[in-house]
N, C-alpha and C positions, 0 to 999 in steps of 0.2 A: 830396171826402170826403163820405160820406153815412152817416147812422145806418140800420142795417139791422134792428136788433132791440132791444127792451127786455128786459133780463134782471134777475134778482135780484142785488142787491149782497151778496156773501158775503165773509166774512173769518174768519180764525182769532181766537179769544179764549181767553186763559189764564184758567181758572176760579179760580185762586188770586190772581193779580196784576191781572186784568182788562186786561192788555196786549193789544193787537191787532196783527195782521200780515196782509199781503196774501196771497191765495191764489196770486198770480201770480209770487211770488218763491220764494226758498228756504224750506223749512219752518223755523219759528221754534224748534224744539227741537233739542237736541244728542244725545239718547239716548232709548231706548225708555221709560224711566221718566218723563222730562220730557214725552214725547208724550202721556201719559195726561192731562195737565193742559190740553191744548188741544182746543177744540171748534170746529166750523164753525157760524157764525151768519149769518142773513140780517138785513140792516139797511136794507132799502128796495129801490129799483130804480135801475139805471144803464143804460148803453147800449153796444151793440157796433157799431162802425163797419165799413164795408166793407173797410178795410185791416187788420182784426183787432184794432185798438185797443179796449180796454175803458175806458169812461168818457170824460167830456168835460173833465176837470180841475176838476171841481166835486163837491160833496157829493152823495151819492145822494138821491133824493127819496122821500117816504114812501109814495106810492101809485103803482100802475101807470098809472092814468089821467093823473096829473100827468106821469109820464115819457113817455107817449104824446103828450101835448100839446107837451112840449118837443121831442120827436123831430120832430113835424110842423112846428113853427116852424123848427127848425134846418135841416131838409131843404128847406123852402120858400125860406129865405134862400140856400141853396147853388144853387138853380135859377135865380137871378136872372141 
């Protein structure tokens, strides 16, 4: 398994309740009127792996440079 890309970590956020939900599951609303309360926000950077997995099971990092550094360390450990 190898990280192939650093990507923005994006999620849905409800503008009324501030609840959040993943973009990779079902939509968090049940009808069109509820959908108006949900927006997509970016909250840092995460990783895409070569098997299609998004993330490493950890919180996103704040900067792209930090994410690239983690990617390089992760990939180096996998080449051992």
